[in-house]
C-alpha positions in Angstrom: 153.5 199.7 109.6 155.6 202.1 112.3 153.9 203.9 114.4 154.2 207.9 113.7 157.8 209.1 115.1 156.6 213.1 115.3 153.1 214.5 116.6 152.6 216.5 113.0 153.0 212.9 111.0 150.1 211.9 113.3 148.3 214.8 113.1 148.4 214.2 109.3 147.6 210.8 109.7 144.3 211.9 111.5 143.4 214.8 109.3 143.2 211.8 106.1 141.2 210.1 108.6 138.8 212.7 109.0 138.6 213.4 104.9 137.9 209.4 104.4 135.5 209.4 107.2 133.5 212.7 106.1 133.4 211.5 102.2 132.6 208.0 102.2 128.7 208.8 102.4 129.0 210.7 98.7 129.7 207.3 97.6 125.8 206.5 98.0 124.6 210.0 96.9 126.2 208.5 93.3 123.7 205.8 93.2 120.3 207.6 93.2 117.2 205.4 93.1 119.4 202.8 94.9 118.1 201.9 98.4 120.3 202.3 101.5 120.1 198.7 102.6 121.1 197.7 99.2 124.2 199.8 98.8 125.3 198.5 102.2 125.8 195.2 101.2 128.4 196.2 99.1 130.1 198.8 101.7 130.4 196.2 104.3 132.2 194.2 102.0 134.6 196.6 100.6 135.1 197.2 104.5 135.9 193.4 104.7 138.4 193.5 101.8 140.0 196.4 102.6 140.8 195.7 106.0 142.5 192.2 104.7 144.4 193.9 101.7 146.0 196.3 104.8 146.7 194.0 107.3 148.1 191.9 104.6 150.6 194.5 102.9 151.1 197.4 105.4 150.1 195.4 108.4 152.7 193.0 107.4 155.3 195.5 106.7 157.0 194.5 110.4 158.3 191.2 111.0 158.0 189.2 114.1 154.9 189.3 116.9 153.6 192.8 115.5 153.0 191.7 112.0 149.4 191.3 111.0 149.2 187.4 111.1 151.3 186.9 114.0 149.1 189.6 116.3 146.3 187.9 115.1 147.2 184.8 116.5 148.9 186.0 119.7 145.8 188.0 120.7 143.9 186.7 123.5 140.2 185.8 123.5 138.8 189.0 125.4 140.7 191.6 122.8 139.0 189.9 120.0 135.9 189.7 121.4 136.2 193.4 122.1 137.0 194.1 118.6 134.3 192.2 117.2 131.9 193.6 119.5 132.8 196.9 117.8 132.1 195.9 114.5 128.6 194.6 115.2 127.5 198.2 116.8 129.6 199.8 114.0 126.7 197.9 111.6 124.1 198.6 113.6 125.0 202.1 114.3 126.2 202.8 110.2 123.1 201.5 108.9 121.0 204.1 111.0 123.3 206.6 109.9 122.9 206.2 105.9 119.2 205.7 106.8 119.2 209.2 108.2 121.4 210.5 105.2 118.8 209.0 102.7 115.9 210.6 105.2 117.3 214.2 106.2 120.2 214.6 103.6 123.9 214.6 104.2 124.8 217.7 105.5 122.2 217.1 108.9 122.1 213.3 109.6 125.8 213.1 109.3 126.9 216.5 111.6 124.0 215.6 114.2 125.2 211.7 114.3 128.6 211.7 114.0 128.6 214.7 116.1 127.1 213.1 118.8 129.3 210.1 118.7 132.3 212.4 119.0 131.0 213.8 122.4 130.2 210.3 123.3 133.4 208.4 122.1 135.7 211.6 123.3 134.5 211.1 127.0 134.7 207.1 127.4 138.0 207.3 125.4 139.4 209.6 128.2 138.7 207.3 131.0 139.9 204.8 129.2 143.2 206.4 128.3 143.6 209.7 129.5 146.2 211.5 127.4 145.9 215.4 126.0 145.0 218.5 127.8 141.4 218.0 129.4 140.7 221.8 129.1 141.7 221.8 125.5 140.0 218.7 124.8 136.6 219.0 126.3 136.0 222.9 125.8 136.4 221.4 121.8 134.0 218.8 122.6 131.7 221.7 123.8 132.2 223.4 120.7 131.3 220.5 118.4 128.3 219.7 120.6 127.1 223.6 120.1 127.8 223.1 116.3 125.5 220.2 116.5 122.9 222.4 118.0 123.3 225.0 115.3 123.1 221.9 112.6 120.0 220.9 114.2 118.1 224.1 114.1 119.4 225.1 110.3 117.4 221.7 109.4 114.3 222.6 111.4 114.0 226.0 109.9 114.5 224.2 106.5 111.4 221.6 107.0 109.2 224.6 108.3 106.5 222.4 106.5 107.5 219.1 107.4 107.9 218.9 111.2 107.0 215.6 111.2 109.9 214.9 109.0 112.5 217.0 110.7 111.9 215.1 114.0 112.3 211.7 112.6 115.2 212.6 110.3 116.9 213.9 113.7 115.8 210.9 115.8 117.5 208.5 113.6 120.7 210.5 113.5 120.8 210.6 117.2 120.2 206.8 117.4 123.0 206.5 115.2 125.1 208.7 117.2 124.9 207.1 120.5 125.5 203.7 118.9 128.1 205.0 116.8 129.9 206.4 119.9 130.6 203.1 121.4 133.1 201.9 118.5 136.3 203.8 119.2 135.9 202.8 123.0 135.4 199.3 122.4 138.4 199.4 119.9 140.4 200.8 122.5 139.7 198.0 125.0 140.6 195.8 122.1 144.5 197.6 121.4 145.0 198.3 125.3 147.2 195.8 127.6 148.6 192.3 126.9 148.5 189.9 124.0 146.5 193.0 122.6 145.4 193.6 118.8 147.1 196.1 116.7 145.4 198.7 114.7 145.3 196.1 111.5 143.8 193.3 113.3 141.5 194.8 114.9 139.9 196.4 112.0 140.0 193.3 110.2 138.4 191.7 113.3 135.9 194.6 113.6 134.9 194.2 110.1 134.1 190.5 110.5 131.5 191.4 113.6 130.1 194.2 111.2 129.8 191.4 108.1 128.1 188.9 110.4 125.7 191.3 111.9 124.8 193.0 109.0 123.2 189.6 107.4 120.1 189.9 110.1 120.1 193.5 110.5 120.2 194.4 107.2 117.5 191.8 105.8 115.1 193.2 108.7 115.6 196.8 107.3 115.0 195.8 103.7 111.9 194.0 104.9 110.9 196.6 107.4 112.1 200.3 106.3 112.4 202.5 108.8 112.9 205.5 106.4 109.8 204.7 103.9 109.2 202.8 100.8 107.8 199.7 100.2 109.7 196.5 101.6 113.0 195.4 99.5 113.0 191.6 98.3 116.5 190.0 98.0 116.7 189.9 94.5 116.6 193.7 94.3 120.0 193.7 95.2 120.8 191.8 91.9 119.2 194.1 89.8 121.4 197.0 90.3 124.0 198.7 88.1 127.2 197.5 88.1 128.4 200.8 89.4 126.6 201.1 92.1 128.0 198.0 93.4 131.3 199.4 92.7 130.5 202.4 94.8 129.4 200.6 97.5 132.8 199.1 97.7 134.9 202.3 97.3 132.6 203.6 99.9 133.8 200.7 102.8 137.2 201.0 101.1 137.4 204.9 101.8 135.8 203.8 105.7 138.2 201.2 106.2 141.6 203.1 105.1 140.5 206.2 107.5 139.8 203.7 110.5 142.9 202.0 110.1 144.8 205.8 109.9 142.8 206.7 112.8 144.1 203.6 115.1 147.6 204.0 113.8 147.6 207.9 114.8 145.8 206.9 118.2 148.9 204.0 119.6 151.1 207.0 119.3 152.3 207.9 122.8 151.5 211.7 122.6 148.3 211.4 120.7 145.9 208.6 122.6 142.4 207.3 121.4 140.2 210.3 122.7 142.2 212.9 120.5 143.0 210.7 117.2 138.9 209.9 117.3 137.9 213.8 118.0 140.0 214.8 115.1 138.8 211.9 112.8 135.1 213.2 113.9 135.9 216.5 112.1 134.4 214.1 109.5 131.0 215.6 110.4 132.2 219.0 109.0 133.5 217.5 105.8 130.3 215.7 105.1 128.4 219.1 105.7 130.9 220.7 103.1 129.8 218.1 100.8 126.2 218.4 101.5 126.0 222.3 101.4 128.5 223.2 98.8 128.3 220.1 96.2 124.7 218.6 96.6 123.1 221.9 97.4 120.8 220.2 100.2 120.2 224.2 101.4 119.5 225.5 98.3 116.4 227.6 98.6 116.6 227.6 102.3 115.4 230.7 104.4 117.9 232.9 105.1 117.7 232.0 108.9 118.9 228.6 108.1 121.9 229.8 106.3 123.2 231.5 109.1 122.8 228.8 111.8 125.0 226.6 109.2 127.8 229.3 109.1 127.6 229.6 113.0 127.7 225.6 113.1 131.1 225.6 110.9 132.5 228.5 113.0 132.1 226.5 116.1 133.5 223.2 114.4 136.2 224.6 113.5 136.9 226.5 116.4 136.2 223.1 118.5 138.3 221.1 116.2 141.4 223.5 116.5 141.2 223.1 120.2 141.1 219.1 120.3 144.3 219.3 117.8 145.8 221.4 120.3 145.4 219.3 123.5 148.1 216.8 123.2 151.2 219.7 122.8 149.8 222.2 125.2 150.6 221.4 128.9 148.2 221.7 131.3 
């Protein structure tokens, strides 16, 4: 697949990535009563299958060393290791994130967890590959941090009678965000330098890391749930509806497609990983829109909570606008 020739095309890819990253959790919301641990088995399989399909189609559209199979063969061990490790950390982080979504709701868990991942990931990515106007880039990150604070305050006001639940829901989201913020910097290391991985091979190797990590980690969470509920037996997975399994696979397809587009845009000379990741993490706003306006997670909440949500959206939009301008505005 060719790299985007203009910033406009790269920006379009990043915006599609943002929508994908913010929308895949909706597939889990369509599986009521289906515990997140069971949903996640299908999700991670969907990621692996989609990464392989995209690699063998779009990733093989260029012949020679840039094609999917050739790139995978010529990559050295260290680049493969960084991609594999990125997948392992993503698996643990995303499991915590879906636990937080089940516990605290989509409009809270995603903005807090993914928003923190944005701040951490952008800082590390900029150190590894400094591209873009730093004033606009980090100014936008600061605005996003403020949006996270407003979202957490909205949740706290909504849950005035459940202080313990509030602390635990936000705590799980923060833990997910810290680990999730390491995924993209590790991905950056795996596609930088000689004999590096391309976007399609990187996502495929990362998906294998996520799949292998998921076997012990998810099974542990089935036996010792962190968000409440009785332990789950392995047979519980086979007792679910067929539509629930398809929705898990669809969630993996959506996330994987967004990740590939983000990495393709990050490889464009004018963009760089920090900007691509930052715009993609606008998914926090997309997920909040789903949670607030579609699933009505703040219906009946006090007026103060709704006011905090308005501020959250305003600061997110302002922050993302500043980040989007960072590659094209001179210092």
